[in-house]
C-alpha positions in Angstrom: 127.7 111.8 80.4 128.8 108.1 80.4 126.6 105.2 81.4 129.0 104.5 84.3 127.7 107.5 86.2 124.1 106.5 85.6 124.9 102.9 86.7 126.5 104.2 90.0 123.5 106.5 90.5 121.1 103.6 90.0 123.1 101.5 92.4 123.0 104.3 95.0 119.3 104.7 94.6 118.8 101.0 95.0 120.9 101.0 98.2 118.9 103.9 99.6 115.7 102.3 98.6 116.5 99.3 100.7 116.1 101.5 103.8 112.5 102.4 103.0 110.7 99.3 104.1 112.4 99.0 107.5 112.0 102.8 108.2 108.3 102.6 107.2 107.9 99.5 109.4 109.1 101.4 112.4 106.6 104.2 111.5 103.9 101.5 111.2 104.7 100.0 114.6 104.8 103.4 116.2 101.5 104.6 114.6 99.8 101.2 114.8 98.9 101.2 111.1 100.7 99.9 108.0 98.5 102.0 105.7 98.9 105.2 107.8 102.7 104.7 107.7 102.6 104.2 103.9 100.4 107.3 103.6 102.8 109.4 105.6 105.8 108.1 103.6 104.0 109.0 100.3 102.9 112.4 101.6 106.5 113.2 102.6 107.6 112.1 99.1 105.0 114.3 97.5 106.1 117.4 99.5 109.8 116.7 98.8 109.4 116.1 95.1 107.3 119.3 94.7 109.9 121.3 96.5 112.7 119.8 94.4 110.6 120.6 91.2 110.0 124.2 92.3 113.7 124.8 93.3 115.6 122.9 90.7 113.1 122.4 88.0 112.3 126.1 88.1 108.6 125.2 87.6 109.4 123.6 84.3 106.5 121.7 82.7 103.0 122.5 81.8 100.6 121.3 84.4 97.7 122.2 82.1 98.8 119.2 79.9 97.7 116.7 82.6 94.4 116.2 80.8 96.4 115.1 77.7 98.0 112.2 79.5 96.8 108.7 78.7 94.6 107.0 81.3 97.2 104.4 82.2 99.6 107.0 83.8 97.7 106.4 87.1 99.3 103.0 87.1 102.6 104.6 88.0 101.2 106.1 91.2 99.3 102.9 92.0 102.6 100.9 91.6 104.3 103.3 94.0 101.6 102.8 96.6 101.9 99.0 96.1 105.6 99.2 96.7 105.5 101.4 99.8 102.4 99.8 101.4 103.6 96.3 100.4 107.0 96.9 101.7 105.6 98.0 105.1 103.6 94.8 105.3 105.8 92.2 103.6 109.4 93.2 104.5 109.0 92.6 108.2 107.7 89.1 107.5 110.2 88.0 104.8 113.1 90.2 105.9 114.5 93.1 103.8 116.9 91.0 101.8 114.3 88.4 100.7 111.8 91.1 100.1 114.1 92.9 97.7 115.4 89.8 96.0 111.7 89.0 95.2 111.0 92.6 94.2 114.1 92.6 91.8 113.1 89.3 90.4 109.6 90.6 89.7 111.0 93.8 88.2 113.2 91.8 85.9 110.5 89.5 84.7 108.0 92.5 84.3 110.6 94.7 82.6 111.6 91.9 80.2 108.0 91.5 79.2 107.7 95.3 78.8 110.8 95.4 76.6 109.5 92.4 74.6 106.3 94.1 73.7 107.4 97.8 73.7 104.9 98.5 76.5 103.8 102.2 77.0 105.6 103.4 73.9 109.1 102.1 74.8 111.2 100.5 72.1 110.8 96.8 71.6 113.8 94.8 72.8 113.1 91.1 72.2 113.9 88.5 74.7 117.0 86.5 73.9 118.9 83.6 75.5 121.2 85.8 77.6 118.2 87.6 79.1 116.6 84.3 79.9 119.8 83.0 81.5 120.1 86.2 83.6 116.5 86.0 84.7 117.0 82.3 85.6 120.1 83.3 87.8 118.1 86.0 89.6 115.3 83.6 90.3 117.8 81.0 91.5 119.3 83.8 93.7 115.8 84.4 95.1 115.4 80.7 95.9 118.8 80.7 97.6 118.0 83.7 99.7 114.7 82.1 100.7 116.4 78.8 101.6 118.9 80.8 103.8 115.9 82.0 105.9 114.7 78.4 106.6 
């Protein structure tokens, strides 16, 4: 399978992801609680991913190996909560576009550091001039989007 298909899939995931904060914000306004809305969103995600796993994954995997996981795997779940709950609280204030520009800028900075140091067992991919230029352009983009809100 070519990278093109994966790039298109990632783009589509990103486009769909942009709907999550406004949907969750409506849920929060309706329920009167940002954290309750985030909890419901995450609960729906859990139910759906378990169903997908049971239907298409055919139960693949060994749940008994959970105890063999390193302690830091909980960070993945915590980051998911930060994104969902943070999106409910921050996107209505900043607007969805600025929220995501800042999220993407943060992701690029964080992922560049993760690549640089080979975090969590990933291959080391050192920072180079082109990466720094790209990061600079994204940060400039975030500043431009922010200035358009003024």
